[in-house]
N, C-alpha and C positions, 0 to 999 in steps of 0.2 A: 503494498499498498504507500511505501513511503515514496517509490517510484512515483506513484503517480499524484502525490503531492508534490514533488520536485520537478516535476511535470507541469503542473498547474501553478506553483510559481513562475518557472521559467516563461511560461506562456505571457504570465500578467509583467512580467519583466520584459519580455521584449516586445509585448503592445508600448510601455512605456518608452522604451528606446525608439520604434518607431514614430511615436507623438513628439519625442526631443526632438528626431531628426525632421519632423516636419516643422517642428519651430522654425530650425534651421533655415531652413528650404524658404520659408515666410521670411522671413530676415532676405534670404538673398534675393528673391526674389522680389520686394519688393524695392531693394538700392537698385536692381539692376531696371526695373519701371521707371525708377524715377530720372536714372542716369541715360535711358535711352531718350526718354520726356526730354529731358535738356539739352541733349546733342540734337533735339530738332527727328528724331527717329519714333518710328509708331511701335511702340511694345507688338510684343508676338502675343497672338492672341491666345495661346495655351498659356501664357505668363500667368494673368490675372486669374483664368477659369482657373489651374491649378492652385492657385492661392485659397480659392474659395473652396473647393474639396479639400483643400488641408486645412481649414480652419473644422471640417466638422470631423476628418480623421484624427486630426489632433484631440479635439476636444472629447473623441468618443474613447480611441484608444489607451489615453494617457487617465481617465478615468477612473477604471476599477484598480490602478495601482495607488492612486491618491486616496482610494478609500483606504484601501489597506494600510499605505502609509498614515494613516490619518491626516491627510494634506489637504481634505474640502475644509470647504469653510463654516464653521460652526460658532455659535455667540454660547460663553461658558457664564453669561451673567445670571442666571436663575441655577445653573447645576451650581452653582459655586457659592452659593447662599444656602444649599438643601445641606443637610445631615446625609451622613455616608450614604444608609440603607435608603432613603428616597432619593439621593443621587443617582444608585444604582439601577433601582424603578426607571425610575424618568428616561436613565441613558439606553437602557434594553428597551422600554417603549417607542423610544426615536427612533432607534436603530430598527426596532420593526416595521414601524410606521415606513423607515426606508426600503425596508425590503418589498412590503408590500407595492408602493410606488413605483419600485425597480421592474418588481414582475410585471405590474400593468404594463407598465412602460415597454417591455423586452414583448411582452403578449402583442402588444398592439405594434411594435415595430417588424415582430417578424409576421404578421398579417401584412400587413404594407409591404415586403420584402416578399412575400410570395404574390401579391397582386402585383408586382414591378414585374416578376417573370411571366406571371399568365398570359399579362397586356403585352408587353415586350415594349416597355416604355422604353423611354431613351430623355435623356437631359439634353438638350441642344440649343447649348451654349456657341463658342468656339468650335467646339466638334461636339458630334453624338456620341456620347458615352451612357452606355446601359446604368438604367436608374437603381438597378439591383443591385449595383457595386457600390452605389450611395447608401443605401437603405438596409445591408446586412449587416452595418455597423450597428445599428438599433439594439436588436435580439444579441448580439455580440455582447457588447458595452453591456447593455443593463442588465443581462443573465448574469451576467460574471460580478457586475456590482451588489446586485443580489446576492450572490457567494459572499462576496464579502462583508456585506453590513449585516447577514445571517451571522456572521463571526464574532459579530457584537450583542447579539442577541443571545445566544449561546454557551460562547466563549467564558473566559474569563478577564478577558480585555474587556475593558469600556470605552466608547467611543469620546467620553465626555472625564476629562481629567478632574473636574473639582474646580480650575483655578483659573480666574477669570486674568483676562490678559495675553498677552503675547509670548508665546514660549520657542523661543529655537534653543 
């Protein structure tokens, strides 16, 4: 079973790596586009389109890793004033709500993905791009986020530290 968990962690890490590489690409594509415009050239059509797609992929691929590392944004003003037992309950309830939302979004994302395949939908901007290549990110990422949030529902680790403020 440890091979399965190792493979799962590797998948989440690989998705985060691709998200990070996409962030670098976004920076490079913006710089290239601005330079081309300043030189009086028309930027390549795929440059802008790849940036738009990159924003989606970067967000969706990096999100499960952020959940695992507690890197997502949450405010601990309320949990910091709660007693330990109440904080544990509230934290687990919030994590459970996150699981429910992620499962719903994964399900709806799967429906959208399958509908895009069934219809043969294309995104028509600079090029014809199969829309399912965009929407496949929804069920995968939200499904993995549901798994990661469920660790905070049932595991010994909590999402909330009980300390207000910025902790680095």
